[in-house]
C-alpha positions in Angstrom: 114.0 98.3 314.9 115.7 100.9 312.5 115.4 100.0 308.7 117.3 102.0 306.1 117.3 101.5 302.3 120.4 102.9 300.6 120.2 103.5 297.1 121.7 105.7 294.1 119.6 107.3 291.3 121.5 105.3 288.6 119.9 101.9 289.5 116.1 101.4 289.4 116.4 98.1 291.7 115.9 100.2 294.9 112.1 100.8 293.9 111.5 97.1 293.7 113.3 96.6 297.0 111.4 99.4 298.6 108.0 97.5 297.7 109.2 94.4 298.9 110.4 95.9 302.0 107.1 97.3 302.6 105.3 93.9 301.9 107.6 92.3 304.5 107.0 94.6 307.4 103.4 94.4 306.6 103.4 90.5 306.8 105.0 91.0 310.2 102.6 93.4 311.4 105.3 95.9 312.1 105.2 99.7 311.4 108.5 100.9 310.6 109.3 104.3 308.9 111.9 103.1 306.3 114.8 105.6 306.1 115.9 106.0 302.4 119.3 107.2 302.1 120.6 108.5 298.6 124.2 107.7 298.0 125.9 109.8 295.5 129.6 109.9 295.9 132.3 107.4 296.2 133.0 108.8 299.6 129.5 108.3 301.0 129.6 104.8 299.5 132.7 104.0 301.7 131.1 105.9 304.8 128.2 103.5 304.6 130.0 100.4 303.2 127.6 100.7 300.3 127.7 97.4 298.6 125.5 98.6 295.7 121.8 99.7 295.1 119.9 98.9 296.9 121.3 97.9 300.3 119.1 97.4 303.2 120.3 97.9 306.6 118.6 96.5 309.7 119.8 98.1 312.9 122.9 99.3 311.0 123.7 95.7 309.6 123.7 94.5 306.0 122.4 90.8 306.4 122.8 90.3 302.7 126.5 91.5 302.3 128.6 89.0 300.9 132.3 88.7 302.3 134.4 90.7 299.9 131.8 92.3 298.0 133.2 95.6 296.7 131.9 99.1 297.7 130.6 101.4 295.3 128.1 103.0 293.2 126.9 100.1 291.3 123.5 98.1 290.8 123.5 95.2 293.4 122.2 91.5 292.8 120.7 89.1 295.2 120.8 85.5 295.2 117.0 84.1 295.6 115.4 80.9 295.5 114.3 81.8 291.9 117.6 82.9 290.8 119.6 86.2 290.5 117.2 89.4 291.2 117.5 93.0 292.0 116.2 92.8 295.5 115.9 90.0 298.2 112.4 88.4 298.0 109.8 89.3 300.4 110.3 86.0 302.3 114.0 86.7 302.6 113.3 90.1 304.1 110.8 88.8 306.4 113.5 86.2 307.8 116.1 89.1 308.2 113.5 91.7 309.8 112.1 88.8 312.2 115.6 87.6 313.2 115.2 84.2 312.0 
């Protein structure tokens, strides 16, 4: 499994997502080196289909992308059971990482 965390320096949410991603992988008992990808230009955002920081790709797919969400250098928000947050919950990440 390949896991990438796309972010840009203008948004601190990526640090929360990085921590939760680590917790989710640990909960699954999976050791994966998460590749952190710094997106710095609108061209890179287009190339990566970057829907905002943070974006988490599992085997190249953004499972949290909402249809029609714009591509660009912005902070991204996620719908969670507890409301809108700057990162998916550990449980949401476990679901995506386990394929359920």
